[in-house]
C-alpha positions in Angstrom: -27.9 3.0 63.6 -31.3 5.0 63.6 -35.2 4.0 63.1 -34.5 6.9 59.9 -31.6 4.6 58.4 -33.4 1.1 59.0 -36.8 3.0 57.2 -34.2 4.0 54.3 -32.8 0.1 53.9 -36.8 -0.9 54.0 -37.3 1.5 51.1 -34.2 0.0 49.5 -35.8 -3.1 49.6 -38.8 -2.1 48.1 -37.1 -0.3 44.9 -34.9 -3.5 44.7 -31.6 -1.4 45.0 -29.2 -3.6 45.7 -26.1 -1.2 45.6 -28.0 0.9 48.3 -28.9 -2.2 50.4 -25.3 -3.1 50.4 -24.1 0.3 51.4 -26.1 -0.4 54.5 -24.4 -3.4 55.2 -21.2 -4.0 57.4 -18.0 -5.9 55.5 -18.5 -8.6 58.1 -22.4 -9.1 57.4 -24.4 -12.0 58.1 -27.9 -12.8 56.5 -30.1 -15.4 58.0 -33.1 -16.3 56.1 -36.7 -17.5 57.2 -36.3 -20.5 55.3 -33.6 -23.0 55.3 -32.3 -26.9 56.3 -31.1 -25.6 59.6 -32.7 -24.1 62.9 -31.4 -20.8 61.7 -32.5 -20.9 58.1 -29.6 -20.7 55.4 -26.8 -18.5 56.4 -25.4 -16.2 53.9 -21.5 -14.7 55.1 -19.8 -12.1 53.7 -20.5 -9.3 51.2 -20.6 -11.1 48.3 -22.8 -13.9 49.6 -25.2 -11.8 51.1 -25.9 -9.5 47.8 -26.4 -12.6 46.0 -28.9 -13.9 48.7 -30.6 -10.2 48.3 -30.8 -10.5 44.6 -32.6 -13.7 44.8 -35.6 -12.4 46.6 -36.3 -10.7 43.5 -35.2 -13.1 41.2 -37.6 -15.7 42.7 -40.5 -13.1 43.4 -39.9 -10.2 41.0 -42.8 -8.0 42.7 -41.8 -8.3 45.8 -42.7 -5.5 48.4 -42.3 -5.4 52.5 -45.2 -3.2 53.3 -46.5 -1.5 57.0 -42.6 -1.1 58.0 -42.1 -0.6 61.6 -38.3 -0.3 63.0 -37.1 -0.1 66.4 -33.5 0.7 67.5 -31.9 0.0 70.9 -28.3 0.6 70.9 -26.6 -2.1 68.5 -29.8 -4.1 68.7 -32.7 -3.0 66.1 -36.0 -4.9 64.7 -38.0 -4.0 61.8 -41.5 -5.3 61.3 -43.6 -5.6 57.8 -45.9 -7.7 55.6 -44.1 -9.5 52.8 -46.3 -9.7 49.4 -45.2 -10.8 46.3 -46.2 -13.2 43.5 -44.6 -16.6 42.8 -43.5 -18.5 39.6 -47.0 -20.5 39.5 -48.8 -16.7 39.8 -50.1 -17.8 43.6 -49.6 -14.9 46.1 -47.7 -14.5 49.3 -48.9 -12.1 52.0 -47.1 -13.0 55.7 -45.8 -11.0 58.4 -42.4 -11.0 59.3 -39.6 -9.2 61.5 -35.9 -8.8 60.7 -33.7 -9.0 63.9 -30.5 -6.9 63.6 -27.2 -6.6 65.3 -25.2 -3.4 64.1 -21.3 -3.2 64.4 -19.8 0.1 63.4 -23.0 1.9 62.4 -24.0 -0.6 59.9 -25.9 -3.9 59.7 -23.7 -6.8 60.8 -26.7 -9.5 61.2 -29.9 -9.7 59.1 -32.0 -12.6 60.7 -35.2 -13.0 59.3 -38.4 -14.3 60.5 -41.6 -14.9 58.4 -45.3 -16.5 59.3 -45.4 -19.8 57.6 -48.8 -19.0 55.7 -50.0 -21.3 52.8 -49.5 -19.3 49.2 -52.9 -17.3 47.9 -53.8 -19.3 44.9 -53.9 -17.8 41.4 -57.0 -16.3 40.4 -58.7 -18.6 37.7 
């Protein structure tokens, strides 16, 4: 995995291109979300579960974007930094910095572990 490939992965998120995203994932993939009932958030394991979890981001926040991305790779470890922006169903806006911590296997993403700042949503304009 290279910095350029992580940038392509990030671009696929912003295009909401699930097929392209899944092409980057290892068949034994794991996705750990920023939120959930456990210390690690919520864990999704396997291609089908990860695909559904990725798609849910756009279902819940149809205009979701990950901006100002920067990527780092060192062997089988990588990090992407970004600012997440989007509008919720009630019209409030999210703008929060975060990171993905990756582990790679066979040149693909084996684990995507998300961490995002816990910032209150910006209320909808009156």
